[in-house]
C-alpha positions in Angstrom: -20.4 72.0 -20.2 -18.6 70.1 -17.8 -19.0 67.2 -15.8 -19.3 63.6 -17.3 -22.1 61.7 -17.1 -20.6 58.8 -19.2 -17.4 57.2 -19.0 -14.4 57.9 -21.0 -14.7 54.9 -23.9 -13.2 54.2 -26.8 -15.4 55.0 -29.7 -15.5 53.2 -32.8 -17.4 52.6 -36.0 -19.9 50.2 -34.6 -20.6 52.5 -31.6 -21.9 55.1 -33.8 -23.9 52.9 -35.7 -25.5 51.5 -32.8 -26.1 55.2 -31.0 -29.9 56.0 -31.9 -29.7 58.9 -34.0 -31.8 61.3 -35.6 -31.4 63.0 -39.3 -33.4 66.5 -39.4 -31.7 67.8 -42.7 -32.1 65.2 -45.8 -33.4 65.8 -49.1 -35.2 62.9 -51.0 -34.0 63.8 -54.4 -30.6 63.6 -53.3 -30.7 60.6 -51.3 -31.6 58.2 -54.0 -30.0 54.5 -54.3 -27.9 54.8 -57.3 -29.3 51.2 -58.3 -32.8 52.7 -57.7 -32.0 55.7 -60.4 -30.5 53.1 -63.1 -33.7 50.7 -62.5 -36.2 53.7 -62.9 -34.4 55.4 -65.8 -34.7 52.2 -67.6 -38.5 51.8 -66.7 -39.0 55.4 -67.4 -37.3 55.7 -70.7 -35.2 58.6 -69.1 -31.5 59.2 -70.4 -28.8 59.4 -68.0 -25.3 60.4 -68.3 -24.2 56.8 -68.1 -25.8 53.1 -67.1 -22.8 52.3 -65.2 -23.4 52.5 -61.5 -19.7 53.7 -60.7 -19.5 56.4 -63.9 -23.3 57.5 -62.9 -22.3 58.4 -59.5 -19.0 60.1 -60.6 -20.8 62.2 -63.3 -23.4 63.5 -60.4 -20.0 64.4 -58.3 -21.3 62.3 -55.7 -18.6 63.1 -52.5 -16.4 65.4 -54.7 -15.4 69.2 -54.0 -17.9 71.5 -56.2 -17.0 74.7 -57.2 -20.0 76.1 -55.0 -23.6 75.7 -53.7 -24.9 76.1 -57.6 -22.4 73.5 -58.6 -23.7 71.2 -56.0 -27.4 71.3 -57.0 -26.7 70.5 -60.5 -26.9 66.9 -59.6 -30.5 67.6 -59.1 -31.3 67.6 -62.4 -30.6 64.1 -62.8 -32.3 62.7 -59.8 -35.4 64.8 -60.6 -35.6 63.1 -64.0 -36.9 59.7 -62.6 -38.9 61.2 -59.8 -41.9 62.0 -62.0 -44.5 59.4 -60.9 -46.2 58.5 -57.9 -44.5 54.7 -57.8 -41.2 56.3 -58.2 -41.5 58.9 -55.5 -43.3 56.2 -53.1 -40.2 53.9 -53.4 -37.6 56.9 -53.0 -39.2 57.9 -49.9 -39.6 54.1 -48.6 -35.7 53.2 -49.6 -34.8 56.6 -47.9 -36.5 55.6 -44.8 -35.0 52.0 -45.1 -31.5 53.0 -45.1 -31.8 55.2 -42.5 -33.4 53.0 -40.1 -30.6 50.3 -40.9 -28.0 52.2 -39.6 -30.4 53.0 -36.4 -31.9 56.3 -37.4 -35.0 56.7 -35.1 -36.2 59.9 -36.7 -36.0 61.0 -40.0 -37.1 64.4 -41.6 -37.5 64.2 -45.3 -37.6 67.3 -47.3 -38.3 68.2 -51.0 -40.1 70.5 -53.1 -43.1 68.9 -54.9 -43.3 71.5 -57.5 -40.1 70.0 -59.1 -41.9 66.6 -59.8 -44.8 67.8 -61.5 -42.8 67.7 -65.1 -45.1 64.9 -66.6 -48.5 66.4 -65.0 -48.3 64.7 -61.9 -51.1 66.5 -59.5 -49.4 68.4 -56.2 -51.2 66.3 -54.0 -50.5 62.9 -55.3 -46.7 64.3 -55.1 -46.9 64.7 -51.7 -49.1 61.7 -50.9 -46.8 59.0 -52.8 -43.9 60.8 -50.5 -46.0 60.2 -47.3 -47.4 56.7 -48.5 -43.4 55.3 -48.7 -42.8 57.0 -45.4 -45.8 55.7 -43.5 -44.8 52.2 -45.3 -41.4 52.2 -43.8 -42.8 53.4 -40.6 -44.8 50.0 -40.2 -42.0 47.7 -41.2 -39.1 49.6 -39.5 -38.3 51.0 -35.8 -38.2 54.7 -37.4 -40.4 57.7 -36.9 -40.9 60.2 -40.0 -42.0 63.3 -40.8 -42.2 65.4 -44.3 -40.9 69.0 -44.6 -42.0 71.0 -47.9 -39.5 73.3 -49.6 -40.0 76.7 -51.2 -37.1 77.3 -53.8 -35.1 80.5 -53.1 -34.1 81.0 -57.1 -37.8 80.6 -58.3 -40.8 83.0 -58.2 -42.1 83.7 -54.8 -45.6 83.1 -55.8 -44.3 79.3 -56.3 -43.1 79.0 -52.4 -46.6 80.8 -51.4 -48.1 77.9 -53.4 -45.9 75.1 -51.5 -47.2 76.9 -48.3 -50.7 76.0 -49.3 -49.4 72.5 -50.1 -47.9 72.3 -46.8 -50.7 73.6 -44.9 -53.4 71.1 -46.9 -51.3 68.2 -45.5 -50.8 69.3 -41.7 -51.7 66.8 -39.4 -51.2 64.0 -42.2 -47.4 63.9 -42.3 -46.0 67.0 -43.0 -44.2 68.6 -40.2 -42.3 71.8 -41.8 -41.7 74.0 -44.4 -38.2 75.1 -45.9 -36.7 77.7 -48.4 -33.8 75.9 -50.3 -32.1 76.4 -53.4 -29.4 78.7 -54.4 -28.7 81.5 -51.6 -26.8 83.9 -53.1 -28.9 87.1 -54.6 -32.0 85.3 -53.5 -32.9 86.7 -50.2 -35.2 84.8 -48.0 -37.5 88.2 -47.6 -38.9 88.1 -50.9 -40.5 84.6 -49.9 -41.8 86.0 -47.0 -45.3 86.0 -48.0 -45.4 82.3 -48.1 -43.9 82.4 -44.4 -46.2 84.6 -43.1 -49.0 82.1 -44.5 -47.2 79.0 -42.9 -46.7 80.6 -39.6 -50.2 81.8 -39.5 -51.4 78.1 -39.6 -48.8 77.1 -36.8 -46.4 75.2 -39.2 -42.8 74.6 -38.5 -40.2 76.6 -39.9 -36.4 75.6 -41.0 -34.6 77.6 -43.6 -31.6 76.9 -45.4 -29.1 80.0 -44.5 -25.7 80.9 -43.7 -24.2 78.3 -46.2 -23.5 80.0 -49.4 -24.2 83.8 -48.1 -23.3 85.4 -44.7 -25.2 86.1 -41.7 -27.2 88.3 -42.9 -29.0 85.6 -44.7 -29.3 84.0 -41.3 -31.0 87.0 -39.6 -33.6 87.2 -42.5 -34.9 83.5 -42.2 -35.0 84.4 -38.5 -36.5 87.8 -38.3 -38.2 88.0 -41.7 -39.7 84.5 -41.9 -39.5 83.2 -38.1 -37.7 80.1 -38.7 -37.4 78.1 -35.8 -34.1 75.8 -37.3 -31.5 77.0 -39.5 -30.3 74.8 -42.3 -26.3 74.8 -42.4 -25.8 78.1 -40.7 -21.9 77.6 -41.3 -21.6 81.2 -41.5 -23.2 82.4 -38.6 -19.9 82.6 -36.5 -19.2 85.7 -38.7 -21.6 87.7 -36.4 -21.1 87.6 -32.7 -24.4 89.3 -31.8 -26.5 87.0 -34.2 -24.7 83.8 -32.8 -25.7 85.0 -29.4 -29.3 85.3 -30.0 -29.6 81.8 -32.1 -28.0 80.4 -29.0 -30.2 82.3 -26.0 -33.2 81.5 -28.0 -32.2 77.7 -28.7 -33.0 77.9 -32.4 -31.3 74.5 -33.4 -28.5 74.6 -36.3 -28.9 71.7 -38.8 -25.4 71.1 -39.5 -23.9 68.7 -42.4 -20.1 68.5 -42.2 -19.3 66.7 -45.5 -22.1 68.9 -47.5 -20.5 71.8 -46.3 -16.9 70.8 -47.2 -18.4 69.8 -50.6 -20.0 73.2 -51.4 -17.4 75.5 -49.9 -19.3 76.7 -47.5 -16.1 75.6 -45.0 -12.9 75.4 -46.4 -12.0 72.6 -44.4 -13.1 70.1 -41.2 -10.2 72.2 -39.1 -12.0 75.6 -40.3 -15.5 73.9 -39.8 -17.5 76.0 -36.9 -19.3 72.7 -35.6 -17.1 72.3 -32.6 -17.2 75.9 -31.8 -20.3 75.8 -31.8 -20.8 72.8 -29.5 -18.7 74.4 -27.1 -20.6 77.3 -27.0 -23.6 75.2 -26.1 -25.5 75.7 -29.4 -28.1 73.3 -30.0 -26.1 71.8 -33.1 -27.1 68.7 -34.8 -25.4 66.0 -37.0 -27.3 65.4 -40.7 -26.5 64.1 -43.9 -28.3 66.7 -46.2 -27.9 64.5 -49.3 -27.1 60.9 -48.8 -26.1 60.1 -52.5 -24.4 63.3 -53.7 -22.7 64.0 -50.6 -22.0 60.4 -50.3 -22.4 59.8 -46.4 -24.8 58.5 -43.6 -25.7 60.2 -40.5 -23.2 57.6 -38.9 -20.3 58.5 -41.0 -21.0 62.3 -40.1 -21.1 61.3 -36.6 -17.6 59.5 -37.0 -16.4 62.0 -38.9 -16.9 64.9 -36.1 -15.8 62.1 -33.5 -12.5 61.4 -35.3 -11.9 65.3 -36.0 -12.5 66.7 -32.7 -11.9 63.9 -30.4 -15.5 63.5 -28.9 -16.1 61.8 -26.0 -19.4 59.6 -25.2 -20.3 62.8 -23.1 -20.4 65.0 -26.0 -21.5 62.6 -28.7 -24.9 62.4 -26.3 -25.4 66.1 -26.2 -25.4 65.8 -30.2 -27.4 62.9 -30.4 -30.3 64.7 -27.9 -29.8 68.0 -29.6 -31.4 66.3 -32.7 -34.5 64.5 -31.2 -34.9 67.4 -28.8 -35.2 69.7 -32.3 -37.5 67.5 -34.3 -40.5 68.9 -35.1 -42.6 66.9 -33.3 -45.1 67.6 -30.6 -43.8 68.3 -27.3 -45.1 65.0 -25.8 -43.8 62.5 -28.6 -40.6 64.4 -28.3 -40.0 63.9 -24.6 -41.1 60.5 -24.5 -39.1 59.9 -27.7 -35.9 61.8 -25.9 -36.1 59.9 -23.0 -36.1 56.3 -24.6 -33.0 57.2 -26.7 -31.4 59.0 -23.7 -31.9 55.4 -21.8 -30.5 53.2 -24.9 -27.7 55.2 -25.3 -26.6 55.1 -21.8 -27.0 51.1 -21.8 -24.8 51.4 -25.2 -22.2 53.2 -23.3 -22.4 50.8 -20.4 -21.9 47.9 -22.5 -18.6 49.5 -24.1 -17.5 50.5 -20.6 -17.9 47.1 -19.6 -15.9 45.3 -22.6 -13.3 47.6 -22.4 -12.7 46.6 -19.0 -12.8 49.8 -17.4 -13.4 49.9 -13.6 -16.5 49.7 -11.9 -15.6 53.5 -10.5 -15.7 54.8 -14.0 -18.8 53.2 -14.9 -20.7 54.6 -11.9 -20.5 58.1 -13.5 -22.6 57.4 -15.9 -25.8 56.4 -13.5 -26.6 59.4 -12.1 -28.2 57.5 -9.0 -24.5 56.6 -7.9 -22.7 59.9 -8.6 -22.9 63.5 -8.2 -25.2 65.1 -10.8 -23.3 66.7 -13.5 -23.7 69.5 -15.8 -26.6 68.7 -18.1 -26.2 69.2 -22.1 -27.9 72.2 -23.2 -31.7 72.4 -23.6 
């Protein structure tokens, strides 16, 4: 990983927001607008810890350091209460895509566990269709493409995960692009749910699994070798097993990093000790994602800016991370190729504009043009 396709420019918040970005790891029920929760609760007669936006956000622990992952997940008890109707689910999905599009997210994969939204008797097919309706409405309104990932839950009966796998299969080619296993990681190994993943893989559906967040690399190994994960959610503890680390790298298995969330759940002690830059330097296909826009109090742009300021990332490295996101998308190959080519071109134009505004010499700017400079090392494929 050497050479520079792009000149060294000063990167600011506006630059990061203007970058075309992907968000591959984003939970629907952790990314609602606080005002929407209040409105839905009022309309549905749902009792909340507070009706004051600031106090409610505090009660949900938005952005605060939690005791652990289980403590972090408690906030979902609040959000799921107001997501038990078709209209609420459709609205939440639309607004999530709308908020993402506002910060130039071009591709968004939304994940959630449909069985958590059947408390009031809503059928599973309607739970899924409502979210897809919201996402598709956003696609018609904004310059964003979306996909839906269905989740099983580690700490629930594996039979429930099998049912969720059946739902994912029913909606394949209708907006569902993948299957996931989320929830409390400790004492809930992925291998217990392998029947669901056997069914998913035999129906040629993409797999991503939360692993290596609250438990060690053994969890990642199970996700890959028992369940056939094509991507790893978080993977913070992958560095603890060098052999597995090299396997993930050699097989180009993407890692869905969520920086602020990892600090919040104590998956990483601090940004200084977070393995993201180590993974990037090794050439792993690392991506940057939100996890939960509300509960973690973040955006995709905020995650990129945090990484840039923490490790003094240059335009070249920011471009690698950006492309990793699009190259790791659960999209058909030709769609992915077309989208990646588009955002690569737009990113190059953005860097060139910043270079001009910052008065960089023409010979520095020519480094961004492969036609006028020696071909540098390409970003990891």
